C-alpha positions as CSV (number, residue, x, y, z in Angstrom):
1,M,118.1,-54.2,-21.3
2,F,117.8,-53.6,-24.9
3,G,118.5,-49.6,-24.7
4,K,121.7,-50.6,-22.7
5,I,122.8,-53.0,-25.1
6,K,122.6,-49.8,-27.7
7,S,124.1,-47.7,-25.1
8,S,127.0,-49.0,-24.7
9,I,127.6,-50.3,-28.3
10,Y,127.5,-46.1,-28.6
11,V,130.0,-45.9,-26.3
12,L,132.4,-48.4,-27.5
13,K,132.3,-46.3,-31.0
14,A,132.6,-42.7,-29.5
15,N,135.2,-44.2,-27.7
16,S,137.4,-45.4,-30.5
17,A,136.1,-41.7,-32.2
18,Y,137.6,-40.1,-29.2
19,Q,140.8,-42.3,-29.8
20,K,141.4,-40.6,-33.2
21,G,141.3,-37.5,-31.5
22,S,137.1,-37.1,-34.0
23,T,135.8,-35.1,-30.5
24,Q,132.1,-35.0,-33.0
25,E,132.1,-37.9,-34.0
26,A,132.4,-38.6,-30.3
27,I,130.0,-35.9,-29.1
28,S,126.6,-37.9,-31.6
29,W,127.7,-41.0,-30.7
30,L,127.4,-40.1,-26.8
31,D,124.7,-38.4,-27.8
32,K,122.9,-41.3,-28.9
33,A,123.5,-43.4,-26.3
34,Y,122.0,-40.8,-23.8
35,K,119.2,-40.1,-26.1
36,T,118.4,-44.0,-25.4
37,G,117.5,-43.1,-22.1
38,S,119.8,-46.1,-20.2
39,A,123.1,-44.2,-20.4
40,K,124.7,-44.1,-17.2
41,P,125.3,-40.7,-15.5
42,G,128.5,-40.5,-15.9
43,I,128.6,-41.0,-19.4
44,V,126.1,-38.3,-20.1
45,I,128.5,-36.1,-17.9
46,T,131.3,-36.9,-20.1
47,L,128.2,-35.7,-23.0
48,G,127.9,-32.5,-21.4
49,Y,131.6,-31.9,-21.1
50,L,132.3,-32.9,-24.8
51,L,130.0,-30.5,-25.7
52,L,131.2,-27.7,-23.0
53,K,134.2,-27.8,-24.0
54,E,133.1,-27.7,-28.1
55,G,131.4,-24.0,-27.2
56,Q,127.9,-25.5,-27.9
57,L,127.5,-24.0,-23.8
58,D,123.2,-24.0,-24.5
59,E,123.5,-28.1,-25.1
60,S,125.8,-28.5,-22.2
61,L,124.0,-25.8,-20.1
62,K,120.3,-28.3,-21.3
63,I,122.1,-31.4,-20.3
64,F,123.6,-30.5,-17.1
65,K,120.9,-29.0,-15.8
66,E,118.6,-32.0,-17.0
67,Q,120.9,-34.9,-14.6
68,L,120.5,-32.0,-11.2
69,N,116.9,-33.4,-11.8
70,Y,117.5,-36.8,-11.3
71,T,120.0,-36.4,-8.7
72,L,118.2,-38.3,-6.1
73,K,118.6,-41.3,-9.3
74,I,123.3,-40.3,-8.9
75,K,125.7,-42.0,-6.8
76,D,128.2,-39.2,-4.5
77,N,130.8,-39.1,-7.0
78,D,129.0,-38.6,-10.2
79,L,126.9,-36.2,-8.5
80,Y,130.2,-34.6,-7.6
81,S,131.1,-35.0,-11.4
82,L,128.0,-33.1,-12.9
83,K,128.3,-30.5,-10.1
84,S,131.5,-29.7,-11.3
85,N,131.2,-29.6,-14.8
86,Y,128.3,-27.6,-14.4
87,A,130.2,-25.5,-13.2
88,L,132.3,-24.7,-15.9
89,A,129.1,-24.1,-17.6
90,L,128.1,-21.7,-15.6
91,W,131.8,-19.8,-15.1
92,K,131.1,-19.2,-19.0
93,N,127.4,-18.7,-19.7
94,G,129.6,-15.2,-17.1
95,E,128.3,-16.6,-14.0
96,L,131.5,-16.7,-11.8
97,D,129.8,-16.3,-8.7
98,R,127.8,-18.9,-9.2
99,A,130.4,-21.1,-10.9
100,I,132.9,-20.6,-7.8
101,A,129.7,-21.4,-5.1
102,L,128.7,-24.7,-6.3
103,Y,132.6,-25.4,-6.6
104,E,132.7,-24.6,-2.8
105,E,129.6,-26.7,-2.0
106,I,130.8,-29.7,-3.9
107,F,134.8,-29.2,-2.4
108,P,135.3,-30.5,1.1
109,N,133.4,-33.8,-0.5
110,Y,135.3,-34.2,-3.7
111,K,139.2,-32.8,-4.2
112,N,141.2,-33.5,-6.3
113,T,143.4,-32.4,-9.7
114,N,140.7,-31.0,-11.5
115,V,138.9,-29.0,-9.1
116,Y,141.5,-27.4,-7.6
117,G,142.6,-26.6,-10.8
118,S,139.6,-25.0,-12.1
119,L,138.2,-23.6,-8.3
120,G,142.0,-22.0,-8.3
121,Y,141.7,-19.9,-11.7
122,F,138.4,-18.9,-10.9
123,Y,139.3,-17.4,-6.8
124,V,142.3,-15.9,-10.1
125,L,140.0,-14.5,-12.4
126,K,137.9,-13.5,-9.1
127,G,140.7,-10.7,-8.5
128,D,140.9,-11.8,-4.7
129,L,144.4,-12.5,-5.1
130,E,144.1,-13.2,-1.1
131,K,141.2,-16.0,-1.1
132,A,143.6,-17.1,-4.5
133,L,147.3,-17.1,-2.4
134,K,145.8,-19.1,0.0
135,F,144.1,-21.6,-2.1
136,N,146.7,-22.2,-4.2
137,Q,149.9,-23.4,-1.9
138,E,147.1,-25.4,-0.9
139,A,146.6,-26.7,-4.4
140,M,150.3,-27.4,-4.7
141,E,150.5,-29.4,-1.1
142,Y,148.1,-31.6,-2.8
143,N,149.4,-31.7,-6.6
144,S,152.9,-29.9,-6.8
145,T,153.5,-31.4,-10.5
146,G,149.4,-30.5,-11.7
147,A,149.8,-28.6,-14.7
148,V,147.7,-26.2,-13.9
149,I,148.3,-25.7,-10.6
150,L,151.0,-25.0,-10.6
151,D,149.5,-22.2,-14.2
152,N,146.8,-20.6,-11.2
153,M,150.2,-20.3,-8.7
154,G,152.4,-18.2,-11.2
155,Q,149.7,-16.2,-12.4
156,T,148.8,-16.2,-8.4
157,Y,152.5,-14.6,-7.4
158,Y,152.5,-12.8,-11.4
159,L,148.9,-10.5,-10.2
160,L,151.4,-9.3,-7.0
161,G,154.1,-8.6,-8.2
162,E,156.5,-11.1,-7.4
163,Y,157.7,-11.4,-10.6
164,E,160.9,-13.8,-9.2
165,K,158.5,-16.4,-7.2
166,A,156.6,-16.3,-10.8
167,D,159.1,-17.1,-12.6
168,E,160.4,-20.3,-10.8
169,I,156.8,-21.8,-10.1
170,F,156.6,-21.4,-14.3
171,K,160.1,-22.7,-14.9
172,K,158.5,-26.6,-13.1
173,L,155.9,-26.3,-15.1
174,I,157.2,-25.9,-18.6
175,A,159.5,-28.2,-17.4
176,L,156.5,-30.6,-17.8
177,S,155.9,-29.6,-21.1
178,P,152.0,-28.7,-21.1
179,K,150.5,-29.2,-23.4
180,F,147.9,-25.7,-23.3
181,P,148.3,-22.3,-24.4
182,E,148.1,-20.5,-21.5
183,A,151.1,-22.3,-19.6
184,Y,153.4,-20.8,-21.7
185,Y,152.1,-16.7,-22.0
186,D,151.3,-16.9,-19.2
187,Y,154.9,-17.0,-18.7
188,A,155.7,-15.1,-21.6
189,L,153.9,-11.9,-19.0
190,V,156.3,-13.1,-16.8
191,L,159.3,-13.3,-18.8
192,E,157.7,-9.4,-20.3
193,K,158.1,-8.4,-16.1
194,L,161.1,-9.9,-16.4
195,G,163.0,-8.0,-18.8
196,D,163.8,-11.0,-20.4
197,K,161.8,-10.5,-24.1
198,E,164.2,-13.3,-26.2
199,H,162.7,-16.1,-23.3
200,C,159.3,-14.3,-23.5
201,I,158.5,-14.4,-27.4
202,E,159.9,-17.7,-27.2
203,N,157.0,-19.0,-25.3
204,L,154.1,-17.3,-27.2
205,K,155.9,-18.4,-30.3
206,N,155.1,-21.9,-28.1
207,A,151.9,-20.5,-27.2
208,L,150.5,-20.8,-30.6
209,N,151.5,-24.7,-31.2
210,Y,149.0,-25.5,-28.4
211,K,145.5,-24.8,-29.8
212,P,143.3,-23.0,-27.4
213,N,139.5,-25.1,-26.6
214,F,136.6,-22.4,-25.4
215,L,136.9,-23.8,-22.2
216,S,141.1,-21.9,-23.0
217,G,141.9,-19.0,-20.7
218,V,143.3,-16.9,-23.8
219,T,142.7,-17.0,-27.2
220,V,144.9,-16.7,-30.7
221,E,143.9,-13.6,-30.8
222,Q,145.5,-12.5,-26.8
223,I,148.3,-14.5,-27.9
224,E,149.6,-13.1,-31.6
225,N,148.7,-9.7,-30.1
226,K,151.5,-9.8,-27.2
227,L,154.0,-11.3,-29.8
228,Q,153.2,-9.2,-32.0
229,Q,153.9,-5.9,-29.3
230,V,157.0,-7.2,-28.0
231,Q,158.5,-7.8,-31.0
232,A,157.7,-4.0,-31.8
233,E,159.2,-2.8,-28.6
């Protein structure tokens, strides 16, 4: 009982720190909650996710693997969430095929915007554009205003060489004022193909306004290099 009380207090402190923008402090409090041995699965999963987002891959993998050993104690939705986050860690660990397989395992029972976004992106990364197109069209039917879903759809059309269709999708995405750099970077690539240098540069500059994290699909260096290249042309 005492452990549960301590865990709850630590979680409250973690939530307060996170709301103030102090992710590292939030991680520290969640780690304390985790080490009481009384933290709920959802709290431990959140700790693993934040560690992953901050680039602490080994620590994240350790937590996810440990939790997977206790699956009998974890309810379905928490288990699906655990496997979903573990799949992200596998991807960052260079195991894209395992990550895709894990998402495909849980997908029939765990369909939500985040899963559609992650699995759709993984199909794009894998280069299976036929599967990516079909899946991301399904994702659009599920949530036509999901920012990551729109980005995936736009990327798919871009890689298929269908730049006008990609442009339509990215216009819808940018209208949502997305808060991640990939949206603006990926749209800039489309605008480059369409010969719109001015708006290409504008979107690359906008991309630099959003700091990538460990789970981002683009780096500051990539954005800056593309911006220099386009400006020099």
